[in-house]
N, C-alpha and C positions, 0 to 999 in steps of 0.2 A: 450536412451543409459544410462547405469548405471555410477556412479562416477568412479568405478574401470576401466571400459572400456574407459572412457574419459581420465583418467590418463595414461593408457597404450598408447592410441593414441597420447597424448601430448608428451610422452617420445619417441615414435617410430619415429614420423615425423622428429625431428631435427637429430636423429641418421642416418636415411636414407639419409637426405639431406647432412649431413656431409660426408657420404660415397661416394655419387655422386660427391661432390666437389673434394674429394681426388682422385677419379678415373679419373676425367677430368684432374687433374694436372699431375698425374703420368702415365696415359695410355690414352692420347688423341686420339690415333689411333682407339680405340674401338668405339668412338662416331662418327667416320668418315666412319665406315664400314656399308654399306647399308644392308648387310645381318643381322648383329646384330640389327640394328635399326628396320628392318622389323620384326625380331623375337620378339623384345620388343613390337612393335605395335600389332602383332598378339596375344601375351599374354594378352595385355590390352583388346583387343576385346573379347578374350575368358573369361576374368574375368567379363567384362560387361555382356556377355551372361549368365554366371552363376548367376550373380546378378538378372537377369530377366529370369530365366530358363524357366518358364512356357510359357511365351509369346514370347520369342525372340530366344532361342537357336536352336530350330529346323530349323528356317529360316536360321540362320548362317550356320548350318551344311549342309543342302541341297544346300544352295547357294555356299558354297566352293566346294562341289563335282560336282555340275553342271558347275561351272566356270572352274574346271579342265578338264571337258569333252568337252569344246568348244574351239574355236580359238579366244576368246576375249583377249584383252591386259593382259599381266602378267599371262596367264594361266599356265605357267610353275611354277610360284610361288605357285599357288593353288594346284599343285601336292603334295607339302609338307604340305601346310596349312590345307588341308582336314584331314590329319591324326592327326594333333594337335587337331582340333575340335572334331573328333571322339573319341580320347582318353579322352579329357576333358569332353565331353558329357557323355561317358560311366561311367567313374569313378566318376565324379562330380554328375551325375544324380543318381548313386547308393547310394552315400552318402546322397543326399537329400531325396531319397526314404526311407532310413533307419531311418531318423530323422522325417519323417512325419507320424503321427499316423493314418492318413487316406489313406495311400498308398495302391494301389490295390495289392492283394496277388498273389503269384506265383501259377501256375496251372500245370497240367501234361504236357501241351504244352511247358512250359518253362523248365521243367525238361528234356524233350526229347531234347530240344535245347541245354542244357548243355551236354547231352550225345553226341550230334553231334560235339560239340567243342572238347570233349575228344577224339572222334574217329579221328578228323582231326589232333590233336596233336600227337596221336600215329602213324598215317600214315606218319607224317613228318620224322620219324626216318628211313623209308625205301626209302626216296627220294635220288636221285643223288645229289641234292643241298638242304640238310636239313635246311640250314639257311634261304633260301627263303621260303621253305615249312612252317617252324616254324613261320615266319613273316606273312604269309598268314593265317595260323590257328589262330594266335593271333589277326589279324584284324577281323576274323569271330567272335571270342570271344567278342571283343569290340562292334561289331555291335549287336550281340544277347543280350549283357548286356545292351546296350542303349535301344534296343527295349523292353526288359523285364522290365526295371525300369524307366529310364529317359523319354522315349517317352510316356509311359503309364501315368506316373505321370503328365507330362506337359499337356496332353489332358484331363485327368480325371476332370470332372466338367465343362469343357469348350469345349465340343464336337462341339457345334453349331458354335462357333467362329473359331475353327480349320477348319471345313469343309467349312465355308463361305470364309475364307482366301484362302483355297486351290482352290475353284472355281474361285475366283478373280485372283489368280496367274496364273492359267491355261488359263483363257480368255485373259489376257494381254500378256501372253507368246506366244499365237497363233498370236496375232496381231504383236508382235515384230518379230517373226519368218517369218511371211508373208512379212513384210517389207524387212527383210534381204534377203530372197530368191527371192521374186517376183519383188521387186523394185530395191534394191541395188545390187542384184546378188552377195551377200556375203554369202558364205556357213559357217555359224557360227558354225555348228556342225561338219564340215569337212566331215566325212564319211556319205553318204546318209542313211546307215542303222541306224546310231545314230539319225538322224532326224526322221526317221520312227518310231523308238522305243519310242522316247520322245512323239511324237504325238499320235501314235496308242495305246500305252500301258498306258499312263498317261492322256493325255489331252482328247482324245475322250471319254473314259468311264465317266470321271468326267463331261464333258460338256453335254453329252447325259442326264445324270441324272439331271443336273442343268436346262437344257431346259425343261425337263418334269415336274419340280415343280416350274417353273417361276411364280411369283405372278401376273405379269402384262403382257399384250400382247407385250408391247414394250420391256420388258426384255426378253421375249421368242424369239422375232425376233432377238434381238442382239446376244443371245446365239446360235440361229440357224445359223446366219451369221458366227459366230466363227466356228461352225461345218462344214460349207461349206468350209471355209479356211483350216480346217483340212483335208478335202477330197482332196483339191488341193495339199497340202503339202505331203500327203501320196502318191498321184500319182507321184509327182515330185521325191520323195525319191526312188520309185520303190522297196520298201522293202516288199516283199511278206509275210514274217513272221509277220511283223507289221500289215499289212492289214488283214491277217488271224486272228490274236489275237483280233484286234478291231472288226472284223465281228462276231467272236464267242461271244464276250462280248455283242454286240448289240442284237444278236439273243437270248441269255440267258435272257437279260433284258426284251425284248419284250414278251417272253413267261412267265417269272415270274411275270411281271406287267400286264399280260392279255392284251397285245397290239398286239395279233396275227393279228388282222384286219389291223393294220397299216403296219405290215410286209408284208401281202398279197397285200396290196395296192401298196407298193413300188415295189414288184415283178411284179405286173400287169402293172404299169406304165412303167417299164423298158422293158417288153416284147412288150407292145404296141408301144413304141418308136422304138424298133428294127424292128418290123413288118412294121411300116410306112416307115422307112428308106429303108427297102428291097423293098417295092412297088415303092417308088419314085425314088430311085437310087440304084439298086442292086450292081453295081460295086463299088460305094462309100462304101456301107456296107461291102463288101468283103475286101476292103482296110483297113477300120477301125478295123474290127475283126482281120485281119492278123497282123496289127500293135500292137493291144492291146495284143494278145496272145504272140507275139514275145517279147514284152517288159515286161509284167507282169508274164507270166507263164514260159517262157524259158530264161528270162533276156536278151538273145542275139538272134535276129532273125536268125543269120547265124549258130547258134550252133545246135547240134543234138537235136531232139525233146524229151528231157527228162526233165520233170518238176523239178525234184530234182537233176539235173545234178551237180549243184554247191555244193551240200551237200553229194553226194555219195562218193566222194574221201575222205573227212575228216571222214565220218562215217566208211569207210573201214579201214582207218589207226587206228582209235580209237578202233575198235573191234579187230584188230590185237594185239594191246597193251594189251587189256583186256584178251585175250587168253594167253599172255605171263605172265601176273601178275593177275591171276584170283581171288586171295583171299585177298591180302592186297594192291594191286594197285601200282602206281608209286610214290605216295606221294601227299599230298593235295596241289592243285594249281600248280603242276609241271608235265611236260609231259616227256615221254620217247623219248629223242632225240638222244641218243647214240653219235656217232662220229661227228654228225652235230651240236652238241651244241657249241655255240661260246665260245671262250676262255676268253672273257672280263669278268671282275668281276661283279656280280650282284649289283644293287643299293640297299642301305639300306632303301630307302624311297619308291620307286615305282619300279615295275617290268619292265625290258627291254622286249619289245615285242618279241625279238629274242629268249628269254628263254622259250617261250611257243609256242604252235601252235594251229591252229583252229581245233575244234572238230565238229562243225556243230550242236551241241546240248548240252545244259547244263546238261542233264541227262546222256548222254554218257560220257561227261567229268567227271562227278562226279563218275561214275562207274570206269573210268580209274584211277582217282586219289586215290580212296579208296578201290577198289576191292569189291567183293561180301560180305565180312564180314563187312568192315568198312562202307559200304553204308547203312546198315540196320537202324541205327538211323535216317539218313536223309530220308529214305523211310517212316519210321514211322511218322516223322514230316510232310512230304508232305501229307500223308494219313489223319492225324488229321486236317490239313488245308483244305483238300478237303471235309472232313466230315462237317466242320463248314460252308463251302460254300453251301453245300446242305441244311443245316438247314436254312441258311440266305435266300436263294431263295425260299425255301418252305414256310417260314414265309411271305415273300413278296407276294407270290402268294395267300396264304391263307387269308391274311389281306388286301391286296391292299394298304398298307400304303407306298406310295412312299417317304414320308418324313423321313423314317428311315435313320439315319445318317450312318449306316453301308453299305448302298447300293453302293455308289460310291467306297468305299474301296473294297467291294467284286468284283465289276466289274473290278477294276484295277488288283486284284489278279487273276481273271479268264484270262484276257488278257495276263498278265505276264506269267502264267503257260503255256499257249498255245505258246506264243512267245519263251519261253525258250526251247521249243523242237527243235528250229532251230537256236538258237544263244547261245553263251557261256557268260552268265552274271549272272546267278541265284545265284551263290555263289562266284562271283568275287567281293569282297567288294570294290575294287577301282572304280567300276562303280556306278554312281549316280542312275542308274535304280535299281541296287541291293539294295542299301541303302533304297531308297524310297519304293521298293516292300516289304521288310521285316518289315519296320516300319508299313506299311499298314496291313501286315499280323498279327503282334502282336496286333495292335489296333483292328483288326477285331475279334480276339479271345475274347476281352473284350466287344465289342459293340453288338455282337449277343447274345441275351438272351439265357439262358438255355432252355432245351426242355420243362419243365413244364411252365416256364414263357412265352415261345413262344406260347403255346397252349392257354394260358389265355389272351394273348394280341391281341384280335381281334379288329381291328380298322377300321373306314371308311377311304376312300381315302383322302389324304391331298394334299395341293398345296404349302406348305411353309416349312420353316426349322424347326419350333418348333415341338417337339415330344409331344404326349399325356402324361398326367401327370403320368399314371401308368407305361408306358414304360420308361419315363425319370427317374423315381425313381428307376426302376430296373437296369438301366445302371449305376447308381451311387452306 
């Protein structure tokens, strides 16, 4: 610290201390207000996170969003706290990005993301509740700004530490969720679909990759045990979209990693087990199959046998609104409710669930919000992401390098894109799943090498985290 900075600090400390003493004397009620004290504490935590931006802030951000999406103590406070961390992370991260000479550059993907934000802001003008639509568009801007600058800067140069921390967090998260649901009977996520989304879209893809590159047999067995717990939790959640997303990610991974033999072995064992059960106890097999199809395919055994029965009604309502507003939509993040819209004022911090409705698909919801014109930038963004996924899995199949650090992120993105076809969260920034998905998407754009580098980077199979020198250098 220079002498000038030391002098400024010495002059600032007594001035601030004197102002605090004067405030205590003249306005003592302020220091007895738990809301104000909590806000001061949150600001202090945010400042600490900024001071250790690369190693700490992403954990704080995701922790606040995940906390707000659970039934843990003080989860209502996290509803407001998450926006503070998102705003500080987006703006503070962008400032850090501008001051760092080695910051990763913006690409066409980030430019299209900016066009998406502009489209969302324009659509807010046609909404019945423009204030809410503007807030939702602003939150999308903060998320994309954080993903484009702060998140990329925090991970650049420390990809191995980031992925290793992600694997460890997912593993211990499975253990805690299993204890809550299977032992304590405490539904920490509340909605079963939320449990299924967290396990099927985030944990299963990461843990499958982690188990495939485990360095020791003991570590592999531990991660396979975590995967078995994931299967139990997915079945308990009865979330068909989550199971489908996780299954598609697993199939893509086995094909890209040339593990088709393992996939065929799993299918053979399953068929053998069902055949043996049919020979030993045909009636028992019929009961099991009926129970499974009623629970997993139709949700309710007494309902009509329509696999997508729970989605057909929201889809029809959404398509009806799209026909009424085909070009510019109903406004970003807001639905066409008409006379059934509640009279209560919307919150300035988070959206009242009564002010929106279920759409049954993130893609249909986006088409309703923005119309056929406003949705074009989002469609371009998703196509660019899909193209990068194809390149990532092509390179994995061509090289067999399982230790590529982009593989778990690509699997999360695949599972998320499939799951988003049946749930409304892909552009709902208040969801922890949305924040994590787009951070993974922005990081994936950086970690997957360009086409020329991908052709040159032919590597043998690996079993650990470290990357070969030539690929590690290309990622930086």
